C-alpha positions, 0 to 999 in steps of 0.5 A: 827986844825979848820975844815974850810969846809962849811957845809950845813943843810938839809933844806939849801941844799933843798932850794938851789936845789929848787932855781937852778931848778927854775932858770934853767927851769922856767915854762914848759909844761908837758903832762901825765896821772893823778893818786893818785889825792887828794883834801883837805878842803883847796882847794889845790889838789895834784896828780902825773903826769905819763907816761909809764916810770916815774912819778912826784908829782904835786901841784895845789894850790886853787887859780889856781884850780878854773881856771883849766879844770875838771880832775880825775884819769886816765885823760890825761892832759897838765900842765904849771908848775914850777919845784922845790923842796918841801924843807921840804921833799926834794921832786922834784915836779911841782907847776902847774900854769894852766891845760888843757885836753890833748885829748879824747883817754882815754875816747874813750878806756873806752867807747869801754871797757864798750860797749863790756862788756855790749854787752856781758851781753846782755843789748843791746839785742833787745829781752829785749827792751820794745815796746812803747805803741800804743798811749802815754797818759802821757809823762815824759822827763828827761833833763836839766830845763834850756836848749833848749831841753825841749822847742824843745820837747814842740814845737814838741809836740804842732805841732804834738799832743798837748794832750801830753802837758804839759809833766812831767819834771824830771830836771837833770844836763846833764853834769859834775861830778854829772850828772850821779847820778842825771839821775839815781835818775830821772829814779828811781823817775819815776819808783816809781811815775808810772805816765808816759807811756814813758820816753824821756832821752835827751840833746843837742850835745857836745863833748865826755866829755860833753856827758860822763854822758850818757856813765856811767855804772850806767846810762846804768843799770838804763835804763835797770832796768826801767820798763817804756819804755825809748827813748833817744834823745842825741846830734846830728845824729852822736853822739852815747852813751852807753845809746842809745844802752841800751834804748828801742828806740834811736832817733837821736835828742831830736826833733826826740825823741818827734816825735817818741812818738807822733802820727801825729795829722792830720793823727790821725784826719783822722783816727778818722773821718773814725772810726766815719763814720764806727761807724755811719754806724754800728749804723744805720744798727743796728738800722734798724735791731732792728726796723724790729725785733720790728715790727715782735714782734708787729705782733706776739703780735697782733696774740695772743692778748686777744682782738683778742681771745675775738672777736673769742668768740663773733663771736662764741657766736653770732653763738650759739645765732642764732642757739638757736633762730632757734631751740627754737621753737623745744625744748625751755627747752632743748635749755635753758639748753644748753644755760646755760651750754654754758654761764657757759663755757664762764664765765670760759674762760672769758679773763677779768677773766684770765687777773685779775688772771695774774695781781694778780700773777704779784703783788705777783712777784713784792712784792717778788722782793721788799723784795729781792732788792739789796739796803737792802743788800747794807746797810748791806754790808756798815755797815760791811765795816765801821766796817772793816775800823775802825779796819784797822785804829786802827791797822794802828795807833798801828803799826805806834806807835810801829814802831816810838818807835823802830825808836827812840830807834835805833836812840838813839843807833846809835847816841851813837855809831856815830864817830861824837859823839866821836869827840864832846867829844873833841877827834880828828882823825889823817889822813895821806896824803893818808887818813890812820888813825894814831893809834900809834906814829911811827918815820917814821911819823917825817916830814910828814903832818897830817890832824886832823879832829875835831868835827868842822873843821880840822887842818893841822899838821907837826910831829916834833917828835914821840915816839913809845909806851913803856912798862910801863909809858912813856912820851906823844907824842908831835905833833905840828902844 
């Protein structure tokens, strides 16, 4: 008896189901949350779209991916897609033709969660914020090199305080997936350089997605750890980011941030003029006081001057000479004797002799000062310093040679153990769709797609057969791409 029933293969059944779905639905709009996003070297993206009750697999091919809005796990998106069946697996899926963002609800919720957590940690505490220096001498700006923000800041500084120009620019991306790591790297670079007194972190206005780099936790913690005071000028007056809460000072706009770190040049000029006037008055008063002290010292010096004492002695001598003349007739010898005694006493107290003695003592003191002059000691210290400098250079060269040898040895060992080295010897690494490494043949892998990573490039393979390992010799596993 002949069995006339129509029997379909599995592939034919899946193919018919796919055709029915395509014909019955066409293309539809579907909204949900992205999860399990995977992107391969081919440029194709695979992810699941889910809501509170169900999920569906989605495929976004490379040609469509370049035109889709940026998205990541957890984003709520709206897709225009064709329902169908992945014939090889019999899996219901959506083939995405276009993708767009479905709103900011998730971002706002994430913003509030991070804000509450950092607030509880004390990162927003005013007590930990650093005050700005009274007068900024060196300014650093972290912003895009192509945007208008850097020019707005430059124009504000040129108007208020041109001495801060040119400021040091740390160019970063201020939007997109790589913006947050670049902002963190710029803060760390400014810390290492220690070349500025204050940092301005700024960008223009935009939607919540555009400003999201400034709501990243890594950026907030980098601002809190930066030893240089940070002033934020992000977006417009109504825009507030996590970076604003952590910063030492928040300005409403980039222009306001430039005004916050720069004094008003006109006001500062008036202050300098007033200070110069007070300094001139103080100098004049001090000069007048010192002139009076010099006049007083000159008066005292005249009173004790040797010439004045000499005049007194001459007057006394004239007086004695007159008495001698008057009494010479009475007792000539006696008066002559007394005259000699007085002449001897006068010689002993002669100011010229005293002045000669003082000059001799002065020359002795000058000779002792010459022997003890600092220049001789400086020569000895310079010789000692040059010796120490030579020893330091030799020790530094020896240390660098030893470190280079150790680095070369470690690099050789690391290269020997590197997985890339193993791949270069002809081996490959098999990965499942969820990036797990395949270590043994498993029948559950039949029909699945594997990603083979080679030393140069990769292969996409489909497992047609798998033979688990057996005891003793067995046949090799067959895997064909």
